VOGU-781019 format. One record per residue: x, y, z of N, C-alpha, C, O in turn. Coordinates in steps of 0.001 Angstrom, whole numbers, padded with zeros to 6 digits, always signed. Example, Ala and Ser with C-alpha at 12.3 -4.5 7.8 and 13.67 -1.06 7.14 Angstrom:
2
+013190-005690+007800+012300-004500+007800+013200-003300+007800+014236-003319+008465
+012850-002250+007080+013670-001060+007140+012900+000030+007870+013409+001138+008039
***
This chain:
358
+046689-028819+057114+045918-028753+055881+046878-028795+054704+047838-028028+054627
+046591-029710+053796+047438-029827+052620+047105-028731+051636+045932-028430+051414
+048092-028148+051059+047898-027118+050044+048251-027717+048702+049388-028130+048473
+047272-027760+047818+047485-028350+046507+048294-027405+045646+048127-026187+045710
+049169-027974+044841+049973-027121+043965+049103-026426+042934+048127-027006+042456
+049440-025197+042584+048709-024425+041582+048981-025024+040204+050145-025194+039840
+047960-025345+039433+048204-025941+038115+048838-024919+037191+048670-023714+037379
+049555-025389+036212+050161-024486+035238+049087-023628+034569+047956-024070+034368
+049466-022389+034228+048514-021458+033637+047922-021997+032342+046736-021810+032068
+048760-022673+031540+048253-023156+030260+047133-024167+030445+046217-024229+029625
+047194-024984+031542+046120-025937+031784+044814-025228+032134+043729-025651+031734
+044947-024135+032893+043759-023355+033236+043121-022797+031972+041903-022838+031796
+043987-022268+031088+043474-021707+029841+042801-022770+028996+041736-022540+028424
+043439-023953+028921+042845-025037+028130+041506-025468+028715+040553-025724+027979
+041438-025548+030049+040181-025934+030692+039099-024903+030412+037948-025257+030161
+039469-023626+030455+038500-022563+030177+038012-022608+028741+036825-022427+028470
+038949-022854+027814+038551-022937+026411+037606-024107+026172+036646-023989+025411
+037879-025236+026822+037015-026411+026675+035617-026124+027216+034611-026525+026631
+035581-025410+028365+034291-025074+028956+033482-024174+028032+032280-024372+027860
+034141-023188+027438+033473-022285+026512+032948-023049+025302+031816-022852+024860
+033835-023962+024759+033410-024734+023582+032183-025580+023905+031245-025649+023111
+032191-026223+025070+031058-027056+025445+029804-026211+025683+028697-026640+025359
+029973-025028+026241+028819-024155+026485+028197-023705+025183+026975-023717+025036
+029036-023305+024231+028530-022859+022930+027836-024005+022210+026768-023824+021626
+028457-025209+022255+027854-026370+021610+026506-026706+022244+025535-027002+021548
+026463-026654+023581+025214-026960+024272+024116-025980+023933+022966-026372+023735
+024467-024690+023865+023486-023667+023526+022977-023857+022098+021785-023708+021828
+023899-024190+021185+023510-024386+019790+022550-025562+019655+021562-025490+018924
+022853-026657+020376+021969-027820+020320+020606-027490+020902+019580-027925+020379
+020593-026714+021996+019335-026317+022616+018512-025460+021667+017298-025630+021552
+019188-024533+020985+018503-023656+020039+017938-024444+018863+016806-024209+018439
+018732-025386+018333+018254-026212+017229+017055-027045+017637+016107-027217+016871
+017111-027561+018858+016009-028366+019364+014731-027535+019480+013643-027979+019113
+014898-026304+020006+013737-025427+020145+013161-025070+018785+011942-025048+018609
+014032-024792+017824+013568-024444+016478+012835-025612+015845+011814-025425+015184
+013352-026816+016045+012704-027997+015465+011303-028162+016029+010365-028496+015306
+011166-027917+017369+009846-028039+017965+008904-026967+017452+007726-027232+017212
+009433-025725+017279+008577-024615+016877+008106-024743+015439+007115-024114+015067
+008784-025537+014616+008404-025687+013223+007346-026772+013016+006976-027076+011882
+006855-027359+014131+005812-028357+014018+004479-027635+013831+003753-027414+014800
+004156-027267+012598+002989-026443+012301+001693-027223+012475+001625-028426+012223
+000670-026499+012914-000660-027077+012999-001240-027120+011591-001354-026070+010959
-001610-028283+011074-002131-028347+009702-003499-027698+009598-004226-027609+010587
-003848-027248+008411-005168-026662+008164-006119-027785+007778-005985-028384+006711
-007066-028063+008642-008092-029064+008366-009262-028357+007705-009840-027456+008312
-009636-028728+006482-010719-028024+005794-012029-028072+006586-012514-029146+006941
-012581-026911+006849-013874-026777+007518-014779-025988+006584-014420-024896+006143
-015944-026534+006286-016872-025888+005352-018218-025716+006031-018763-026660+006603
-018750-024502+005965-020081-024227+006516-020969-023749+005371-020496-023107+004433
-022255-024066+005456-023207-023670+004426-024030-022493+004925-024594-022535+006019
-024094-021447+004117-024878-020259+004461-026109-020207+003564-025975-019979+002362
-027312-020414+004119-028531-020301+003308-028753-018844+002901-028407-017923+003641
-029331-018651+001720-029617-017312+001213-031113-017017+001318-031948-017896+001103
-031433-015774+001651-032836-015379+001798-033493-015094+000450-034719-015032+000358
-032689-014923-000588-033221-014683-001928-032217-015229-002933-031273-015919-002548
-032405-014934-004206-031464-015410-005222-030158-014619-005219-029189-015017-005867
-030128-013513-004500-028925-012687-004410-028376-012727-002990-029092-012421-002036
-027126-013097-002849-026449-013106-001562-026165-011665-001144-025648-010877-001936
-026508-011319+000116-026269-009965+000623-025450-010034+001911-025865-010635+002902
-024268-009396+001868-023337-009441+002996-022907-008038+003378-022648-007201+002514
-022832-007784+004680-022116-006609+005170-020670-007009+005385-020389-008058+005966
-019749-006175+004917-018317-006415+005093-017763-005344+006015-017886-004151+005738
-017154-005773+007112-016572-004830+008046-015342-005453+008688-015084-006647+008537
-014597-004638+009396-013343-005097+009991-012905-004076+011036-013467-002986+011139
-011895-004456+011801-011260-003527+012736-012264-002937+013718-012302-001727+013942
-013075-003817+014297-014005-003411+015344-013296-003130+016664-013928-002701+017629
-011984-003371+016711-011269-003444+017991-011214-002136+018746-010883-002140+019932
-011523-001016+018115-011606+000247+018855-013067+000692+018901-013425+001802+018506
-013890-000228+019401-015295+000040+019705-016115+000358+018453-016960+001253+018457
-015847-000396+017381-016560-000167+016138-017981-000692+016145-018832-000169+015426
-018262-001726+016951-019595-002315+016977-020697-001304+017244-021653-001232+016471
-020597-000513+018323-021642+000480+018593-021775+001523+017490-022862+002060+017278
-020678+001819+016783-020703+002887+015788-021460+002496+014520-022145+003328+013926
-021342+001242+014108-021938+000853+012826-023202+000014+012969-023868-000262+011972
-023545-000398+014189-024697-001292+014371-025980-000665+013853-026791-001345+013225
-026177+000644+014111-027396+001309+013651-027502+001333+012138-028582+001126+011586
-026376+001588+011458-026377+001599+010004-026663+000229+009415-027390+000105+008429
-026086-000802+010026-026347-002169+009551-027814-002525+009750-028432-003139+008880
-028373-002137+010901-029793-002412+011173-030678-001742+010120-031669-002326+009682
-030326-000523+009715-031109+000195+008698-031066-000541+007356-032097-000722+006709
-029865-000963+006941-029727-001701+005680-030511-003007+005738-031166-003392+004769
-030440-003680+006873-031119-004972+007054-032635-004811+006995-033337-005672+006466
-033136-003701+007542-034578-003455+007524-035079-003162+006111-036200-003530+005759
-034255-002503+005308-034649-002185+003933-034699-003428+003064-035603-003589+002245
-033721-004307+003249-033671-005565+002506-032801-006529+003300-031642-006216+003574
-033322-007691+003677-032608-008561+004632-031203-008949+004169-030958-009228+002995
-030310-008954+005126-028930-009388+004913-028802-010862+005264-029527-011375+006117
-027876-011536+004599-027639-012954+004896-026588-013145+005981-026670-014100+006753
-025603-012254+006054-024536-012421+007048-023702-011148+007121-023771-010275+006256
-022913-011080+008188-021897-010040+008370-020545-010732+008375-020310-011630+009184
-019651-010323+007480-018273-010825+007488-017398-009823+008231-017336-008650+007861
-016724-010286+009277-015859-009428+010091-014426-009917+009883-014042-010968+010396
-013642-009152+009130-012342-009671+008688-011197-009276+009622-010155-008804+009166
-011389-009468+010917-010280-009406+011855-010091-008102+012600-010743-007094+012324
-009162-008156+013570-008953-007094+014554-010262-006835+015292-010841-005751+015231
-010701-007882+015992-011991-007852+016665-011916-007234+018053-012904-006692+018550
-010727-007316+018690-010575-006833+020067-009263-006074+020214-008256-006420+019597
-009293-005032+021043-008180-004100+021171-007639-004117+022596-008404-004321+023538
-006321-003903+022775-005307-003822+021716-004593-005154+021481-003847-005310+020515
-004837-006116+022385-004051-007360+022358-004933-008593+022292-004575-009637+022837
-006077-008494+021634-006963-009642+021553-007616-009930+022889-007662-009065+023764
-008124-011155+023050-008703-011598+024319-007993-012871+024753-007478-013625+023927
-007975-013098+026051-007352-014313+026573-008381-015386+026901-008024-016549+027085
-009666-015004+026976-010718-015977+027272-012057-015406+026826-012141-014272+026355
-013099-016212+026983-014449-015738+026672-015057-015024+027878-016169-014503+027795
-014339-014999+028990-014828-014361+030211-014182-012995+030408-013579-012723+031446
-014317-012142+029401-013823-010767+029488-014964-009833+029081-015021-009374+027940
-015871-009557+030021-017106-008836+029674-016869-007463+029058-017644-007038+028201
-015810-006753+029474-015569-005429+028913-015242-005504+027428-015542-004576+026677
-014629-006605+027003-014306-006783+025590-015523-007266+024801-015847-006717+023747
-016186-008285+025314-017251-008928+024554-018543-008122+024535-019409-008386+023701
-018703-007132+025445-019971-006404+025508-020294-005682+024200-021464-005484+023872
-019257-005287+023453-019511-004541+022227-020107-005438+021138-020813-004966+020246
-019814-006725+021226-020461-007685+020327-021837-008046+020877-022826-008029+020144
-021900-008371+022159-023129-008866+022773-024235-007813+022800-025404-008140+022595
-023876-006551+023054-024878-005502+023221-025295-004841+021915-026388-004282+021828
-024433-004896+020890-024711-004112+019694-024858-004940+018415-025702-004618+017579
-024060-005998+018240-024099-006760+016993-024951-008019+017099-025742-008307+016200
-024800-008769+018182-025602-009990+018340-027101-009724+018256-027810-010507+017623
-027628-008637+018875-029080-008398+018822-029627-008111+017427-030841-008142+017228
-028754-007833+016453-029239-007614+015087-029852-008873+014493-030641-008798+013552
-029486-010038+015045-030041-011298+014555-029475-011753+013232-030087-012563+012536
-028291-011231+012873-027653-011573+011603-026427-012428+011906-025630-012046+012763
-026241-013570+011240-025038-014381+011505-023761-013588+011235-023645-012905+010218
-022811-013690+012154-021514-013037+012005-020443-014098+011774-020331-015050+012547
-019658-013935+010714-018564-014858+010401-017244-014088+010506-016907-013309+009614
-016495-014305+011599-015281-013526+011821-014012-014215+011304-013996-015400+010973
-012971-013414+011257-011591-013860+011069-010734-013214+012151-011185-012317+012863
-009503-013676+012265-008545-013067+013191-007704-012030+012457-007395-012184+011276
-007338-010973+013177-006421-009967+012655-005163-009912+013490-005008-010684+014436
-004272-009014+013152-003002-008943+013879-003205-008594+015341-002484-009116+016192
-004172-007720+015672-004398-007381+017084-004964-008563+017862-004749-008663+019070
-005682-009455+017192-006200-010651+017868-005078-011610+018247-005263-012492+019085
-003914-011435+017626-002714-012203+017955-001757-011407+018851-000616-011821+019055
-002209-010275+019384-001319-009471+020203-000440-008544+019392+000623-008129+019855
-000876-008213+018175-000144-007301+017293+001327-007696+017177+002199-006911+017549
+001622-008889+016673+003006-009400+016641+003924-008563+015764+003545-008127+014677
+005135-008349+016257+006163-007613+015529+007426-008461+015483+007868-008978+016509
+008005-008603+014296+009255-009351+014160+010408-008522+014686+010566-007359+014316
+011217-009123+015552+012412-008478+016092+013575-009461+015982+013775-010296+016864
+014331-009358+014907+015477-010222+014659+015040-011683+014684+014388-012149+013750
+015401-012428+015769+015147-013869+015789+013894-014236+016584+013640-015421+016804
+013114-013262+017015+011919-013590+017774+010789-012661+017343+010999-011683+016624
+009568-013001+017811+008389-012198+017530+007836-011666+018836+007552-012435+019754
+007681-010354+018923+007175-009719+020133+005669-009533+020017+005181-009092+018976
+004926-009863+021068+003486-009641+021089+003112-008907+022371+003872-008899+023340
+001941-008296+022364+001474-007621+023579+000438-008493+024271-000299-009241+023629
+000398-008380+025598-000588-009113+026383-000386-010612+026332+000707-011105+026056
-001478-011334+026609-001468-012800+026580-002675-013282+025774-003592-013891+026326
-002673-013005+024459-003854-013331+023660-004039-014836+023467-003073-015593+023366
-005287-015238+023419-005637-016624+023135-006643-016619+021985-007850-016586+022225
-006164-016651+020738-007093-016591+019593-008151-017684+019613-009257-017485+019111
-007822-018837+020189-008787-019936+020235-010042-019547+021015-011121-020086+020769
-009898-018609+021959-011052-018185+022752-012144-017588+021869-013330-017745+022160
-011752-016905+020791-012756-016322+019903-013521-017402+019150-014708-017250+018863
-012832-018491+018835-013506-019618+018178-014426-020329+019169-015558-020679+018834
-013928-020540+020398-014746-021187+021430-015985-020373+021767-016991-020934+022202
-015929-019051+021572-017068-018187+021897-018280-018473+021025-019387-018040+021345
-018084-019199+019924-019219-019549+019063-020283-020331+019830-021451-020334+019441
-019886-020992+020913-020827-021802+021691-021718-020941+022583-022796-021381+022981
-021284-019723+022902-022016-018944+023905-022438-017550+023435-023338-016959+024033
-021823-017013+022394-022166-015667+021920-023177-015789+020781-022860-016373+019745
-024373-015255+020949-025407-015394+019910-024951-014830+018565-024394-013735+018490
-025196-015595+017518-024929-015220+016117-023441-015100+015778-023098-014690+014670
-022562-015447+016703-021101-015437+016461-020721-016813+015952-020742-017777+016717
-020373-016927+014677-020134-018231+014055-018699-018276+013542-018386-017783+012459
-017844-018877+014348-016401-018874+014074-015899-020312+014197-015385-020695+015248
-016040-021112+013138-015759-022546+013258-014276-022905+013309-013915-023932+013885
-013406-022076+012715-011978-022399+012656-011235-021146+012196-011851-020188+011729
-009909-021160+012330-009138-019988+011894-009145-019845+010376-009063-018736+009849
-009242-020968+009683-009372-020984+008226-010575-021868+007893-010656-023009+008346
-011498-021339+007106-012689-022131+006766-013302-021601+005482-012855-020586+004946
-014317-022281+004993-014984-021903+003754-016466-021729+004029-017097-022584+004650
-017021-020609+003560-018470-020384+003600-019006-020706+002208-018639-020064+001224
-019863-021692+002141-020413-022130+000860-021832-021610+000702-022673-021804+001580
-022100-020945-000426-023447-020491-000755-023792-020966-002157-022962-021573-002835
-025001-020694-002588-025435-021137-003919-024738-020372-005035-024680-020847-006169
-024203-019180-004722-023638-018345-005787-022143-018057-005613-021499-017572-006543
-021590-018346-004444-020178-018035-004197-019605-018945-003118-020307-019365-002198
-018330-019236-003251-017563-019858-002184-016632-018791-001612-015897-018135-002350
-016671-018627-000296-015868-017598+000372-014821-018296+001229-015149-018934+002230
-013561-018170+000830-012456-018807+001548-011962-017820+002610-011372-016790+002285
-012207-018143+003865-011853-017283+004998-010454-017685+005482-010257-018808+005946
-009485-016769+005373-008093-017113+005643-007535-016346+006837-007874-015185+007065
-006688-017008+007580-005989-016422+008731-004723-015745+008205-003685-016392+008062
-004807-014445+007916-003731-013807+007146-002530-013358+007971-001492-013039+007392
-002629-013318+009299-001490-012827+010083-000243-013695+009906+000834-013139+009692
-000329-015028+009982+000872-015825+009695+001398-015627+008274+002605-015703+008044
+000498-015372+007317+000927-015131+005938+001665-013800+005841+002713-013713+005203
+001116-012759+006477+001743-011440+006434+003129-011452+007069+004012-010700+006656
+003319-012310+008077+004619-012444+008742+005491-013515+008102+006660-013664+008457
+004918-014270+007147+005597-015406+006515+006118-016367+007565+007284-016761+007542
+005240-016742+008488+005630-017612+009601+005849-019039+009110+004985-019623+008454
+006996-019583+009430+007250-020996+009133+006883-021869+010323+006890-023096+010225
+006561-021234+011452+006193-021966+012658+004869-021420+013182+004462-020328+012784
+004187-022147+014061+002884-021690+014556+003010-020395+015365+004036-020130+015992
+001965-019617+015334+001845-018416+016147+000578-018558+016979-000533-018453+016458
+000751-018798+018274-000391-018947+019169-001415-019944+018631-002619-019689+018631
-000900-021089+018173-001778-022163+017706-002190-022078+016256-003045-022846+015815
-001604-021161+015499-001972-021017+014087-001325-022102+013239-000503-022885+013717
-001713-022129+011976-000987-022908+010982+000162-022060+010451+000214-020854+010695
+001064-022677+009738+002160-021927+009118+001647-021179+007894+000564-021468+007385
+002433-020220+007432+002057-019475+006231+001917-020410+005031+000987-020263+004238
+002828-021366+004895+002759-022306+003771+001471-023129+003817+000844-023366+002784
+001079-023562+005016-000138-024372+005149-001373-023547+004790-002303-024063+004171
-001385-022279+005174-002533-021419+004863-002587-021132+003366-003661-021128+002764
-001426-020893+002773-001405-020658+001323-001883-021904+000576-002637-021797-000392
-001448-023081+001022-001879-024321+000371-003388-024526+000525-004060-024938-000421
-003915-024240+001711-005357-024349+001954-006128-023432+000998-007122-023845+000402
-005668-022201+000860-006344-021233-000009-006343-021713-001454-007369-021670-002133
-005192-022166-001914-005064-022641-003299-005983-023850-003538-006660-023930-004562
-005996-024767-002599-006802-025988-002758-008297-025673-002779-009034-026225-003597
-008749-024793-001888-010174-024492-001810-010650-023717-003037-011776-023911-003495
-009800-022843-003569-010171-022139-004793-010260-023106-005970-011111-022944-006845
-009393-024102-005996-009416-025093-007071-010683-025949-007020-011154-026433-008049
-011232-026133-005814-012433-026946-005657-013701-026201-006039-014741-026821-006261
-013626-024873-006118-014811-024075-006409-015111-024120-007905-014257-023794-008729
-016326-024526-008242-016730-024665-009639-018072-023984-009864-019019-024194-009106
-018147-023167-010910-019418-022580-011292-019939-021512-010358-021113-021150-010437
-019095-020994-009467-019507-019945-008541-018441-018849-008538-017332-019040-009037
-018796-017707-007970-017770-016698-007744-016830-017181-006643-017257-017777-005654
-015547-016910-006839-014515-017338-005892-014031-016105-005122-013356-015234-005669
-014393-016059-003852-014082-014913-003001-013136-015370-001898-013329-016432-001307
-012122-014571-001625-011199-014846-000527-011280-013675+000444-011316-012517+000028
-011308-013980+001733-011309-012948+002764-010106-013151+003676-009746-014281+004004
-009497-012060+004077-008386-012078+005024-008361-010753+005747-009131-009852+005414
-007506-010617+006714-007438-009340+007413-006552-008329+006690-006930-007167+006543
-005384-008764+006241-004393-007836+005694-004684-007476+004239-005101-008316+003441
-004455-006211+003920-004644-005734+002555-003471-006155+001669-002384-006468+002156
-003715-006155+000368-002664-006404-000624-002228-005076-001241-001037-004767-001275
-003185-004298-001726-002915-002949-002211-003739-001975-001378-004679-002387-000698
-003402-000697-001422-004200+000312-000724-003705+001700-001083-002588+001865-001574
-004537+002691-000838-004145+004087-000949-003731+004587+000429-004244+004122+001447
-002806+005531+000456-002317+006056+001721-000808+005930+001808-000163+005391+000909
-000261+006427+002884+001182+006468+003059+001785+005071+003134+001276+004197+003836
+002883+004875+002397+003627+003609+002451+004710+003734+003514+005668+004489+003347
+004557+003001+004598+005522+003082+005691+006636+002067+005497+006387+000915+005143
+007868+002506+005732+009019+001638+005512+008958+000399+006401+009313-000694+005961
+008513+000558+007650+008529-000576+008578+007545-001678+008175+007661-002815+008632
+006583-001339+007323+005628-002362+006897+005997-002989+005562+005206-003741+004993
+007188-002691+005057+007583-003231+003751+007612-004766+003725+007140-005343+002746
+008145-005468+004756+008104-006944+004708+006675-007487+004610+006425-008450+003886
+005740-006869+005339+004342-007296+005251+003810-007096+003844+003131-007974+003311
+004105-005960+003236+003641-005698+001866+004210-006724+000896+003512-007195-000002
+005480-007068+001081+006111-008067+000202+005412-009418+000324+005131-010071-000681
+005133-009830+001554+004483-011126+001776+003051-011132+001251+002596-012134+000700
+002338-010015+001418+000965-009956+000930+000914-009809-000596-000031-010277-001230
+001921-009166-001185+002005-009131-002651+002110-010553-003209+001479-010889-004211
+002918-011379-002542+003062-012771-002977+001739-013526-002825+001402-014371-003654
+000999-013218-001767-000313-013846-001582-001260-013395-002690-002071-014183-003176
-001157-012134-003088-001968-011644-004200-001669-012369-005497-002578-012650-006278
-000403-012673-005733-000032-013434-006928-000647-014832-006889-001087-015355-007913
-000671-015430-005698-001318-016745-005550-002797-016645-005922-003312-017512-006629
-003485-015602-005458-004909-015443-005750-005147-015266-007244-006127-015775-007789
-004243-014540-007903-004369-014356-009357-004210-015690-010077-005000-016023-010960
-003182-016454-009696-002938-017754-010323-004085-018724-010076-004368-019574-010921
-004753-018605-008921-005838-019522-008571-007202-019007-009032-008232-019598-008708
-007210-017902-009790-008440-017378-010396-009472-016896-009379-010674-017074-009578
-009004-016287-008289-009934-015660-007357-010563-014439-008030-009902-013730-008789
-011845-014200-007746-012554-013062-008336-012477-011815-007452-012446-010695-007961
-012447-012003-006149-012537-010872-005225-011770-011192-003953-011862-012300-003424
-011012-010213-003464-010344-010340-002171-010895-009259-001250-010863-008075-001586
-011402-009668-000086-012027-008779+000891-011154-008719+002130-010704-009755+002620
-010904-007511+002649-010015-007389+003817-010339-006123+004596-011281-005397+004277
-009535-005876+005625-009600-004651+006415-008185-004132+006614-007483-003816+005654
-007775-004049+007881-006421-003650+008296-006200-002153+008086-005867-001447+009038
-006374-001662+006881-006334-000216+006647-007698+000364+007039-008740-000125+006601
-007675+001405+007864-008926+001944+008410-009571+002920+007413-009624+004127+007647
-010051+002372+006318-010642+003160+005242-011572+002256+004440-011602+001042+004644
-012324+002852+003537-013131+002103+002573-012504+002304+001204-012199+003432+000816
-012310+001211+000471-011653+001356-000826-011989+000188-001740-012141-000950-001298
-012100+000503-003030-012279-000510-004069-011161-000349-005082-010977+000727-005652
-010410-001432-005305-009272-001423-006224-009523-002471-007302-009851-003620-007003
-009365-002060-008559-009624-002963-009687-008345-003077-010510-008148-002315-011457
-007471-004026-010157-006227-004196-010918-006516-004730-012321-007602-005252-012576
-005549-004600-013230-005757-005081-014602-005580-006584-014719-005238-007273-013759
-005824-007063-015920-005599-008469-016282-006453-009390-015423-007647-009144-015250
-005857-010444-014883-006636-011459-014183-006558-011342-012667-007038-012234-011968
-005972-010277-012136-005880-010109-010689-007271-009900-010098-008133-009318-010755
-007505-010365-008871-008834-010207-008276-009133-008751-007943-008224-007960-007691
-010415-008409-007944-010870-007133-007406-010546-007132-005909-010641-008171-005256
-010164-005974-005364-009773-005873-003953-010651-004863-003238-010777-003716-003667
-011251-005297-002153-012191-004465-001396-011684-004332+000035-011501-005332+000728
-011460-003109+000471-011030-002834+001848-012193-002206+002597-012726-001179+002177
-012588-002823+003708-013649-002268+004546-013183-002320+005997-013576-003200+006763
-012333-001356+006357-011750-001343+007706-012044-000075+008471-011296+000299+009376
-013151+000604+008108-013427+001927+008672-014515+001903+009735-015203+002905+009934
-014683+000777+010420-015736+000729+011431-015378+001557+012661-016269+002030+013368
-014087+001737+012923-013673+002532+014078-012327+003184+013804-011488+002640+013085
-012140+004351+014387-010923+005136+014178-010527+005201+012697-009403+004844+012343
-011423+005646+011852-011097+005692+010416-010011+006719+010135-009814+007669+010892
-009314+006503+009028-008295+007467+008615-008970+008754+008133-009996+008690+007456
-008417+009903+008467-008919+011136+007862-008546+011195+006388-007566+010582+005963
-009320+011923+005623-009135+011969+004176-007737+012420+003786-007187+011925+002803
-007148+013353+004536-005832+013879+004166-004736+012822+004222-003677+013008+003622
-004968+011712+004933-003970+010645+004971-004037+009741+003737-003229+008823+003597
-004983+009995+002856-005166+009149+001681-004752+009866+000404-005234+009536-000679
-003858+010850+000525-003457+011643-000647-002707+010805-001678-002799+011075-002875
-001956+009778-001224-001322+008880-002191-002368+007872-002648-002802+007022-001870
-002766+007967-003893-003848+007128-004419-003270+005952-005182-002434+006132-006068
-003715+004735-004839-003309+003559-005610-003739+003755-007061-004836+004247-007327
-002882+003371-007989-003145+003649-009401-004394+002954-009931-004946+003370-010950
-004848+001899-009253-006022+001177-009725-007246+001399-008835-008249+000698-008972
-007168+002363-007933-008273+002627-007018-009436+003294-007758-009248+004276-008476
-010629+002747-007571-011835+003311-008168-012652+004108-007158-013460+004956-007538
-012446+003841-005889-013141+004582-004838-012325+004447-003563-011840+003363-003242
-012173+005553-002833-011526+005497-001527-012134+006579-000653-012416+007680-001125
-012335+006271+000611-012940+007236+001522-012334+007105+002907-012239+006014+003469
-011924+008252+003444-011635+008368+004857-012808+009072+005528-013799+009402+004876
-012691+009299+006822-013792+009897+007573-013228+010788+008676-012064+010656+009054
-014056+011694+009189-013669+012373+010429-013508+011352+011553-013955+010211+011436
-012873+011771+012630-012563+010855+013731-013790+010123+014252-013716+008939+014578
-014912+010815+014331-016127+010207+014859-016995+009579+013763-018132+009185+014023
-016469+009485+012550-017217+008895+011456-016943+007402+011340-016612+006734+012320
-017088+006898+010128-016859+005481+009883-017873+004944+008892-018798+005648+008488
-017689+003694+008506-018609+003105+007551-018299+001646+007290-017471+001037+007967
-018981+001094+006290-018850-000324+005953-019245-000506+004500-019652+000450+003839
-019128-001719+004003-019494-002033+002618-020572-003106+002601-020677-003912+003526
-021363-003108+001547-022341-004177+001296-021971-004839-000019-021792-004176-001041
-021860-006153+000027-021553-006962-001157-022782-007773-001517-023319-008500-000680
-023233-007652-002773-024342-008448-003292-023813-009334-004414-023073-008872-005282
-024196-010613-004393-023672-011576-005358-024827-012386-005937-025627-012966-005202
-024900-012415-007261-025848-013295-007956-025038-014359-008691-023831-014482-008481
-025693-015112-009538-024964-016153-010275-024086-015573-011384-023132-016217-011821
-024404-014363-011839-023673-013819-012987-022985-012484-012706-022246-011997-013562
-023201-011877-011541-022569-010600-011247-022422-010430-009734-023105-011088-008950
-021519-009538-009346-021510-009077-007951-021382-007562-007937-020890-006957-008889
-021837-006956-006834-021947-005511-006751-021526-005043-005364-021864-005667-004358
-020788-003939-005319-020272-003373-004076-020789-001954-003913-020713-001153-004844
-021320-001634-002719-021744-000281-002388-021192+000069-001016-021195-000765-000111
-020722+001295-000860-020157+001755+000404-021149+002664+001134-021861+003456+000517
-021175+002527+002471-022101+003272+003321-021343+003921+004472-020298+003430+004899
-021891+005045+004973-021345+005585+006216-021974+004843+007381-022820+003970+007187
-021566+005184+008573-021991+004388+009721-023491+004491+010007-024036+003653+010725
-024169+005515+009454-025610+005654+009659-026423+004817+008667-027644+004727+008790
-025748+004202+007679-026450+003427+006667-026790+004217+005432-027593+003764+004616
-026189+005412+005266-026404+006222+004079-025346+005890+003038-024155+005860+003347
-025779+005639+001795-024840+005302+000726-023930+006487+000444-024393+007620+000313
-022614+006215+000350-021650+007264+000034-020950+006984-001296-020012+007689-001669
-021402+005967-002000-020858+005659-003324-021986+005141-004208-023023+004696-003715
-021773+005204-005500-022656+004510-006417-022344+003019-006317-021284+002664-005802
-023211+002142-006781-022871+000713-006821-021806+000445-007891-021842+001021-008978
-020882-000420-007568-019855-000857-008518-020162-002310-008881-020157-003188-008019
-020427-002550-010151-020893-003874-010579-019841-004561-011448-019158-003930-012254
-019737-005882-011254-018801-006713-012009-019584-007895-012582-020160-008693-011843
-019592-007991-013922-020342-009060-014600-019394-010157-015067-018290-009888-015542
-019842-011379-014924-019097-012516-015459-019292-012565-016974-020424-012579-017458
-018194-012592-017715-018279-012664-019178-017515-013901-019657-017188-014783-018862
-017235-013958-020950-016615-015167-021513-015242-015412-020897-014583-014492-020413
-014830-016676-020929-013528-017120-020413-013352-016813-018933-012237-016596-018457
-014482-016797-018205-014449-016656-016751-013839-015326-016315-013264-015236-015231
-013957-014306-017140-013403-012998-016816-014514-012082-016281-015702-012384-016387
-014075-010933-015692-015015-009968-015142-015003-008681-015971-013968-008248-016477
-016201-008086-016091-016313-006779-016733-016800-005788-015695-017852-005981-015085
-016027-004719-015494-016340-003690-014506-017331-002691-015109-017078-002103-016160
-018468-002511-014417-019499-001608-014918-020003-000728-013778-020879-001148-013021
-019465+000489-013640-020033+001396-012619-021474+001716-012967-021772+002056-014112
-022380+001612-011989-023798+001848-012247-024149+003314-012035-025304+003704-012207
***
């Protein structure tokens, strides 16, 4: 057997260095390639649905954060309000399923809370996605961590089989005779995603969609709905500071685009915030389940006009009424009992709003 001579040590070192250089280069190219693919955002295709009104005044229930079994808790209260004066629709602004969204329409334990309690009310439901519907994504350095295997598209596909569940797209517009409601997928915006998240559009595409749809609205109230709040009362957590920064920027967009009202959930409380100047009125209705106790709301937003927490077994929702010249907000507990006076906003000269507590 021939024994090959041992190569000089320096050649071994040079070969090793070359291998390392090629490995690093290959990894970098692979990473760049993956990033390029991930930045291929799904564009926002404008989808518009028309909501007929039962009278000259649009009447909507606003709720959110049903994901901890909120449907059974508030269904009776909504039924009571509907019996007193018919509602046109229920807006559900995200976090529909807990804790990691749904992966399909064939998850009876998840969907039963909609099918057994909300669908039988006979009121059209117009949902949005929230962070839990995306698996509660968390940014971790160069990647985003999610829980479970959520498929947000399944909630849209459920429109074909779940009675009164009307979810045409992740971003869409509800058109009525008195208001245009721009329904936005706020999770990519809150994360400032430059790439798709489970089939979403990018944050830039969603912001552009919102700006364009508000510009198209003429002679009506301009309402925007999303899951994430812009302002709120309660403890400011350091870990949520990036989300607050991104949503503050979204709020500036709404001000520049002359939005009249922003409706959301995410914070498990009921709150009405009336910022100064031309900023939109902000309505939080996220207390359908696991509401915050009152003691957690000791830090009051400087522009808050009403805020309510509840005992653990409590909860509530808001009713929004819109005419051609005014809109009005009233808050209710889960039994359908009013817990606030109506808050009215009148359209005045130069397309501005005048706040008039009734």
